[in-house]
C-alpha positions, 0 to 999 in steps of 0.5 A: 663800391663793388661793380658787377656785370648784369648777367652775361651782358656787358653792362656794369652796375653797382652791386648795391642799387638804390630803389626809389620806391615812394608810397605816398608822394608827399613833400616829406617823403620827396625831401627824404628821397632826394637826400637818400639819392644824394647819399647813395651817389656819395657812397658810390652807388651808380644804379637807380631803380624805380617804376612808373607806378610808384606813387602813381609816377611821382617816384620817377619825377623825384628821381629825375630831380635828384639825378639832374646835373649828374653825368648821365654816362656814369649812371644806370637808370632802370624803370618798369612798366605794367601796373596802372598809372594815371586814371587807371583806364582800360589801356593804362596798364599791362604790356600791350604795345599801346601801353608800353610805347606811351609809358616809355615816353612818360617815364623818360619825360619824368626822369629827365633823360633821353633813355633808360639803361634798363626797361623792365616788364613789372609783371607778366601780362596774361591778357597780351600775347607775349609776341606783341609785348616783345615786339614793342620792347624791340621797338623801344630798344631800336628807337634808343629809348632803352638799352636793355630789357628786363622782367620782374617777378616772372616765372622760369618758363615765362622768362625762357619764352621771352628770352627766345623771342628776344633772341629772334628779335635781336634785343638784349633781355638781360635781367630778372627782378624778383623778391629774394632774401634769407626768408624768401628763396622761391627763385632758387629752384627754377628761376635762378637755374634758368637764368644762369643758363640764359645769361640773365642776372638777378636784380633782387628787391627786398633783401632785408624782407621789408625790414624784418631782417634788421631785427627791429621787430621783436616777437610779442611786441607791437611794431615800432611806431612809424615803421613799415609794419604800421603803414597801411599804405606803405607796405604793411600788407607785404610785411605781414607774412613775416610778422609772426612770433616764430619768424621774429624769434628766429630772426633775433637768433641771427644777431650773434651771427652778424656780430661775429661777422662784424656786420649789422643785421641788415648788412648780413642780410644784404651780403647774404643775397650777394653771395648768390653768383646769379645776383648782379645787384641788391636793391636797397631802399631808405627813409634816411641817408644814414641807412644808405651809408650802413647798407652799402657796407655789405658790398664786397663782403664774403660770407664763409661756409660756416656763416651760411650754414649757421644762417640756414640752421636758424631760419630753415623752418620759416624759409619760403622756397615754393617756386609757385609763389613767384608773384604774377597777376591772376591768370585770365579765366579760361 
C-alpha cells in the first residue's frame, strides 16, 4: 500500500482509504461491512473514514466493532460532524459548540476509541459563526479527542477563512474531503489551488462516481438489480446525474484505455484521482470484500500523459467543472 502525507502535515495515511458508509444499518449490511473492513486491513489499508450521520450513527458502531483489537497506533480513524443525528431536534445538527462537543463524545463511544485522528466538519454551517465552530474544534483538539481537523465540501473562500482562524488558535486544519472523479472536477479551479497554497490535502470521495466509472451501467439499458442506481435509500438520487445515455456511452469508451493500461475500469478511475498531487487519499467503499481487493491495486499506479489525454478526450463533453457546484447546504435567507 502506498503511504502519503495528509497535506503538509506529518500525518501519514494510506493512499486508499476505506469509507464505512452504511445506508440502512441492517444486519446484512453490517455483516458485509465487517467483512470489507477486515479485507481492507488485510490489503494494507490503515485509514478508515466514517461519519456520525451514516445510518444514523450505526456506521460508527460497526467500524468500531470491525477495528476492535487492532493496534490503535497503526490506524488512522476519521469521522465527521454536521448532519442531524438522533431525533433530529434543533440542536442535533450543525457546527455549534453544543453540537460539536456532544457529537465528538458520541462518536468516540461508538468507535470504541479515546481519540480520532481527524475530525471533519461535514458541511459549512451558515447558521453558526465560524469563530464559534473553530473555537469548539480547538477545544476538541486540546482535550486530546482529535489530533487534526478537516472539512468536507467547503468552498475555497470558506477553507481559507477557517485556515486563518486555525492558525490563530494554533490547531492543525489539514484536510478537505470533496467529491472528485473523472466526471466531477469542480474542485480543480478554486479548492485545489487554495489548498495547495495552505498545505491542505484532499481526501476524495466517490472516485468511481457512485459506481458509474466501473462501466457496469450500460446506455439504453435498465440498471442492474440491486445496484446503487436502483436503491432509493442508498444513493439512487446521487447517481442520477450520471445515468444519462451520453455519459454512459462515453464511460464505455474508457474500457479500451483501461485495458491498454492493464487496469480494470474502477482501478483506472481511482488511479486517475491519485495522479493529482493535492490528493492525499481516495476513499473507496465496497459491498463485497473482493471489491476492496480489486480497488486497492490502483495505489501506486502512474498514468502517463498519453493516458490522461485520452481520458480527457473521451469525457470532456460530459465533465462537470463548475466550482459553484461544490456542495454546501442552502444559505440562511438574508
